[in-house]
Structure formats: C-alpha cells, structure tokens
C-alpha positions in Angstrom: 17.8 14.1 -11.2 16.5 15.5 -8.0 14.6 13.3 -5.5 10.8 12.9 -5.9 8.7 15.0 -3.7 5.9 13.5 -1.6 3.2 14.6 -4.1 5.2 12.9 -7.0 5.4 9.7 -5.2 1.7 9.8 -4.3 1.0 10.3 -8.0 3.2 7.4 -9.0 1.7 5.2 -6.5 -1.9 6.1 -7.4 -1.4 5.8 -11.3 0.5 2.5 -10.8 -2.4 1.1 -8.6 -5.0 2.3 -11.1 -3.1 0.5 -14.0 -2.6 -2.6 -12.0 -6.1 -2.9 -10.8 -7.6 -2.3 -14.3 -5.3 -5.1 -15.7 -6.8 -7.4 -13.0 -10.4 -6.7 -14.3 -11.6 -4.1 -11.7 -13.4 -0.9 -12.5 -11.7 2.0 -10.8 -13.1 5.2 -9.5 -11.3 8.1 -8.0 -13.0 10.3 -5.3 -13.5 13.9 -6.2 -12.0 15.2 -2.8 -8.3 14.6 -2.2 -9.3 14.6 1.5 -11.2 11.4 1.5 -10.2 8.6 3.7 -9.4 6.3 0.7 -7.8 7.0 -2.7 -9.9 4.7 -4.9 -13.1 2.7 -5.1 -12.8 -0.6 -7.0 -15.8 -2.5 -8.4 -16.2 -6.0 -9.7 -19.7 -7.3 -10.4 -22.0 -6.0 -7.7 -19.3 -5.6 -5.1 -17.0 -2.5 -4.4 -14.2 -1.9 -2.0 -12.2 1.2 -0.8 -8.5 1.3 -1.5 -5.9 3.4 0.3 -2.6 3.6 -1.9 0.9 3.9 -0.3 4.2 4.4 -2.1 7.0 2.5 -0.1 10.6 2.0 -1.1 12.5 -1.1 -0.2 14.6 -0.8 2.9 18.3 -1.8 2.8 17.4 -5.3 3.7 14.9 -5.7 0.9 11.8 -5.3 3.1 8.8 -3.0 2.7 7.6 -1.4 5.9 4.2 0.2 6.3 2.7 2.1 9.3 -1.2 2.2 9.1 -1.2 6.0 9.3 -1.6 9.2 7.3 1.0 12.0 7.6 0.4 15.5 6.2 1.5 19.0 7.0 -0.6 22.2 7.1 0.7 25.7 7.5 1.3 25.1 11.2 2.5 21.6 11.8 2.8 18.0 10.6 -0.2 15.8 11.6 -0.1 12.0 12.0 -3.3 10.1 12.1 -3.8 6.4 12.5 -5.7 4.9 9.6 -9.4 4.4 10.2 -9.8 0.8 9.2 -13.7 1.1 9.2 -13.3 3.3 6.1 -10.5 1.3 4.2 -11.1 -2.2 2.9 -7.8 -2.7 1.0 -4.3 -1.1 1.3 -2.3 -1.1 -1.9 1.4 -0.6 -1.6 3.3 0.5 -4.7 7.1 -0.3 -4.5 9.1 1.4 -7.2 12.2 -0.8 -6.9 10.2 -3.9 -7.9 7.7 -1.9 -9.9 4.9 -3.9 -8.3 1.7 -3.3 -6.3 0.9 -5.6 -3.4 -2.4 -5.7 -1.4 -3.5 -6.3 2.1 -6.4 -6.2 4.4 -5.7 -3.5 7.1 -7.9 -5.4 9.5 -5.3 -8.3 9.4 -2.6 -6.1 10.9 -2.3 -4.0 14.0 -0.5 -0.7 13.3 2.6 -1.8 11.2 3.8 -4.5 9.0 7.1 -5.6 7.5 6.9 -7.5 4.1 9.9 -9.4 3.1 10.9 -9.5 -0.5 13.8 -11.8 0.0 15.5 -14.0 2.8 17.4 -12.1 5.4 21.1 -12.1 5.0 21.6 -12.2 8.8 19.8 -15.5 9.1 21.4 -18.9 8.5 19.4 -22.0 7.7 15.7 -22.1 7.2 13.9 -18.8 7.1 11.3 -18.4 9.8 7.8 -19.0 8.5 6.4 -16.2 10.7 7.7 -13.6 8.3 5.3 -11.9 6.0 6.5 -12.8 2.5 5.6 -10.7 -0.6 4.1 -13.7 -2.4 1.2 -13.7 0.2 0.2 -10.1 -0.8 0.2 -10.4 -4.6 -3.6 -11.0 -4.9 -6.2 -8.3 -4.3 -8.3 -9.4 -1.1 -11.5 -8.7 -2.7 -14.3 -11.1 -1.4 
C-alpha cells in the first residue's frame, strides 16, 4: 500500500471530525470554498464555532505535535502561513494511530503544542504535570 497523499490525509481528517462531532450532538456545516480559513462550522443550540481540522500522526515517542499554520503549494512555491486565530474557534486534530479526534482552543497556545498520549520512556519517577496530556483535549471547547 502506498503512502497517503496530503489530500487523502486531509479527507480522512475532515470526515473523521465530521463523524465525531455529529456523534457528540453538533450540527456540522462545510464551507463551499476549500480556501476558507476554517474547514467546518459547528452548531449547537443558538451558538456556532468555526473549526480547523488537522491530520497528525503520532511521533516516535507517542506525542502529537501541531504547528498553528497552514502549508500549501501553488505552481511556483510552498507557502507557509500562520493560523489566523481570529477566524478559528477550535482546532480538531485527527490522529490515525489512535483513531481519535482531539480538540483545542487555538487562543490557549502560542504557535506550537505537543500533546502526550503516554508517559515519556526517558523520564523516571513522576511525570511532569506541565505536559499537555491527551485527556485534557478530548472534550470540544464549545462555550
């Protein structure tokens, strides 16, 4: 089996997020343009939020790393743009190894975040509480 393309990863992430959010009781809308700053709009009651979906695989140490940016190519070059946090309310990360969506408020992080799925093998004794543990990101920050 050949590796997945960026487009295939994006499609898997997006459809996984839609399924997860619907199971959680949200109405989900998809923008018509693929060039929107966000991938989804979720609604519950009279409130709505914009969602940017990211597909991220586990690193060798079992962590999920996210840079709050968008990377795309045109016919001339690769473009990297920082995420506009004014347009994104929620970031959803789909991780295929654990087949799970996790959610975060982009305003609570600077430019990058590492989320731990298991304790580090390099550390002995108690794990540092300042790490970002996956259990803290399993709920949708919808308030």
